[in-house]
C-alpha positions as CSV (number, residue, x, y, z in Angstrom):
1,M,84.2,-75.0,-23.7
2,K,86.4,-72.2,-24.9
3,N,89.5,-71.6,-22.8
4,I,91.0,-68.4,-23.9
5,I,93.0,-65.6,-22.3
6,C,92.6,-62.4,-24.3
7,I,94.7,-59.2,-24.0
8,F,93.1,-56.5,-26.2
9,S,94.9,-53.4,-27.4
10,L,92.9,-51.9,-30.2
11,T,94.3,-48.6,-31.5
12,L,93.2,-46.2,-34.1
13,F,96.2,-44.3,-35.6
14,M,94.8,-40.9,-35.8
15,A,97.8,-39.4,-37.5
16,S,97.3,-41.6,-40.6
17,Y,94.4,-39.4,-41.7
18,H,96.7,-36.4,-42.1
19,S,94.4,-34.0,-40.4
20,T,94.6,-30.5,-41.9
21,G,92.4,-28.8,-39.3
22,S,92.8,-28.1,-35.6
23,S,90.2,-27.4,-32.9
24,A,92.6,-27.4,-29.9
25,G,91.9,-23.8,-29.1
26,T,88.1,-24.2,-29.2
27,M,87.7,-27.5,-27.3
28,S,86.2,-27.5,-23.9
29,K,85.1,-30.1,-21.4
30,Q,81.6,-31.5,-21.9
31,D,79.4,-33.8,-19.8
32,I,78.2,-36.7,-21.9
33,Y,76.1,-39.3,-20.1
34,G,77.8,-42.6,-20.0
35,F,81.4,-41.3,-20.6
36,K,83.9,-40.3,-17.9
37,E,85.6,-37.7,-20.0
38,A,84.6,-35.7,-23.1
39,S,85.3,-32.5,-24.9
40,I,83.5,-30.6,-27.6
41,D,84.3,-27.8,-30.0
42,K,82.2,-25.0,-28.6
43,T,82.0,-23.3,-32.0
44,A,80.6,-26.4,-33.7
45,D,76.9,-26.7,-34.6
46,L,76.0,-30.4,-35.2
47,S,72.9,-29.4,-37.1
48,D,75.2,-28.3,-39.9
49,Y,76.2,-31.9,-40.6
50,D,74.1,-34.5,-42.4
51,V,76.2,-37.7,-42.4
52,I,78.7,-39.6,-40.3
53,F,81.2,-42.0,-41.8
54,I,82.0,-44.6,-39.2
55,D,85.5,-45.9,-39.8
56,R,86.6,-49.5,-39.3
57,V,88.0,-50.2,-35.9
58,D,91.7,-50.9,-36.2
59,T,92.3,-54.2,-34.5
60,G,95.9,-54.7,-35.7
61,N,97.4,-54.5,-32.2
62,I,95.2,-57.2,-30.6
63,E,97.3,-59.8,-28.8
64,V,95.7,-63.2,-28.1
65,E,97.1,-65.9,-25.9
66,T,95.2,-69.2,-26.1
67,A,95.3,-71.9,-23.4
68,G,93.2,-75.0,-23.0
69,F,92.8,-78.6,-23.7
70,D,90.9,-78.5,-27.0
71,D,92.5,-76.2,-29.6
72,E,89.6,-76.8,-32.0
73,D,87.3,-74.9,-29.5
74,S,89.6,-71.9,-29.3
75,Q,88.9,-68.8,-31.4
76,S,91.8,-67.7,-33.6
77,E,93.4,-64.3,-33.2
78,M,91.9,-63.2,-36.5
79,D,88.4,-64.2,-35.4
80,I,88.7,-62.2,-32.2
81,R,90.0,-59.2,-34.1
82,W,87.2,-59.3,-36.6
83,E,84.3,-60.0,-34.3
84,T,85.3,-57.4,-31.7
85,G,86.0,-54.6,-34.2
86,E,82.9,-55.3,-36.2
87,D,80.7,-55.5,-33.2
88,M,81.8,-52.2,-31.9
89,R,81.4,-50.6,-35.3
90,N,78.0,-52.1,-35.9
91,R,76.6,-51.0,-32.6
92,F,77.5,-47.4,-33.2
93,F,76.3,-47.7,-36.8
94,N,72.8,-48.9,-35.7
95,A,72.5,-46.5,-32.8
96,L,73.6,-43.4,-34.8
97,G,71.5,-44.5,-37.8
98,K,68.4,-43.6,-35.8
99,V,69.7,-40.0,-35.5
100,I,71.6,-39.1,-38.7
101,D,72.6,-40.7,-41.9
102,V,75.6,-43.1,-41.4
103,E,77.9,-44.6,-43.9
104,R,80.7,-47.3,-43.9
105,D,82.0,-46.1,-47.3
106,P,83.6,-42.7,-47.3
107,G,82.9,-42.3,-51.0
108,R,79.2,-42.0,-50.2
109,T,79.9,-38.8,-48.2
110,Q,81.2,-36.7,-51.1
111,N,79.6,-33.3,-51.6
112,R,77.9,-33.6,-48.2
113,E,78.6,-32.0,-44.8
114,A,80.3,-35.1,-43.3
115,L,81.8,-36.2,-40.0
116,I,84.1,-39.2,-39.3
117,L,83.8,-41.3,-36.2
118,K,87.0,-43.0,-35.0
119,L,86.9,-45.5,-32.2
120,A,89.5,-47.4,-30.1
121,I,89.0,-50.0,-27.4
122,S,91.5,-51.7,-25.1
123,G,91.1,-54.2,-22.3
124,Y,91.7,-57.5,-20.6
125,S,89.3,-60.5,-20.3
126,R,89.6,-64.1,-19.3
127,E,86.8,-65.9,-21.2
128,S,86.9,-69.2,-19.2
129,G,87.0,-69.3,-15.5
130,L,88.1,-72.9,-15.8
131,L,91.6,-71.7,-16.5
132,Q,92.2,-70.6,-13.0
133,N,91.3,-74.0,-11.6
134,L,93.0,-76.1,-14.3
135,L,96.2,-74.2,-15.1
136,P,98.8,-73.6,-12.3
137,G,100.0,-70.0,-12.1
138,V,96.9,-68.5,-13.8
139,E,95.8,-65.7,-11.4
140,E,92.4,-64.0,-11.3
141,R,92.4,-60.5,-12.8
142,N,89.6,-57.9,-13.1
143,S,88.1,-57.6,-16.5
144,A,88.5,-54.1,-17.8
145,L,87.3,-52.5,-21.0
146,S,88.3,-49.0,-22.1
147,M,87.3,-46.9,-25.1
148,T,88.2,-43.6,-26.7
149,G,86.5,-41.9,-29.6
150,S,86.7,-38.8,-31.8
151,L,84.1,-37.2,-34.1
152,S,85.8,-34.9,-36.6
153,E,85.0,-33.0,-39.8
154,Y,85.7,-35.1,-42.9
155,P,88.0,-34.9,-44.6
156,S,89.6,-32.0,-42.9
157,G,90.1,-33.8,-39.6
158,K,89.1,-30.9,-37.4
159,E,87.9,-32.4,-34.1
160,V,84.4,-31.7,-33.0
161,I,84.0,-34.2,-30.1
162,T,86.3,-36.4,-28.2
163,F,85.2,-38.9,-25.5
164,S,86.4,-41.8,-23.4
165,D,85.3,-44.2,-20.7
166,T,86.4,-47.3,-18.8
167,Y,84.4,-50.1,-17.1
168,I,86.1,-52.5,-14.7
169,A,84.4,-55.7,-13.7
170,P,85.1,-56.8,-10.1
171,S,86.4,-60.2,-9.2
172,K,83.8,-62.7,-8.3
173,G,82.2,-62.5,-4.9
174,N,83.2,-59.0,-3.9
175,G,79.7,-57.6,-4.4
176,K,80.5,-54.5,-6.2
177,G,78.0,-53.2,-8.7
178,H,80.0,-52.4,-11.8
179,L,78.5,-52.8,-15.3
180,L,80.8,-55.7,-16.1
181,T,79.7,-58.3,-13.6
182,G,82.1,-61.2,-14.2
183,I,85.5,-62.0,-15.7
184,D,84.2,-65.0,-17.5
185,D,81.5,-63.4,-19.6
186,M,82.5,-61.7,-22.8
187,D,78.9,-60.9,-23.3
188,Q,79.4,-58.1,-20.8
189,W,82.0,-56.5,-23.1
190,H,79.4,-56.5,-25.9
191,R,76.8,-55.0,-23.6
192,A,79.2,-52.2,-22.6
193,M,79.9,-51.4,-26.3
194,G,76.1,-51.3,-26.9
195,L,75.6,-48.8,-24.0
196,W,78.4,-46.6,-25.3
197,A,76.8,-46.5,-28.7
198,E,73.3,-45.7,-27.4
199,N,74.6,-43.0,-25.0
200,F,76.6,-41.3,-27.7
201,A,73.7,-41.4,-30.2
202,A,71.5,-39.8,-27.6
203,F,74.0,-37.0,-27.1
204,I,74.2,-36.4,-30.9
205,R,70.4,-36.3,-31.1
206,A,70.1,-33.8,-28.4
207,K,72.9,-31.6,-29.8
208,K,71.3,-31.7,-33.3
209,E,68.0,-30.7,-31.9
210,N,69.7,-27.9,-29.8
211,K,68.3,-29.4,-26.6
212,I,71.6,-29.2,-24.7
């Protein structure tokens, strides 16, 4: 049994890309199914682009506090950083790959009309409910997972789409029907990431086909 308390804070440092373009004056709010907030450059035509470079999720700010009786069963901080970041990236890679060419290597986008997708996630999850029963002072908290993303021209950095969302799992027994259904099940986090990827890919498909 893994007994882990995880506090996630994954941040993509947008400024590190030295964006040379700006779309602030042409961005407007856009409804994207599956996301609470989104904006799009109203002058952009997604049919003009033929490849998306999906950047690696920056997991450098993940904080992990482990607690339990068997340290051998606990995942290391490095494991959690790697697995969470790669899962998020792979889900968007697979979903968008059904719509447009996608690359993990920016060198393969040279001489092409390219976009770059940057993602960030943050949240809190307790992986083992045993902690509350076994460790004094460990209080139940809702499991939350938030994400932000931006799709920009590459390499100029001019933003084309920004989007964000948050799911909060209710505490056990309150009967609420949120997507994340329990604080003890990290699988719900991965399911949320999969839904975000599929919903974003569906929006990109519709925009490329000028259906919305």
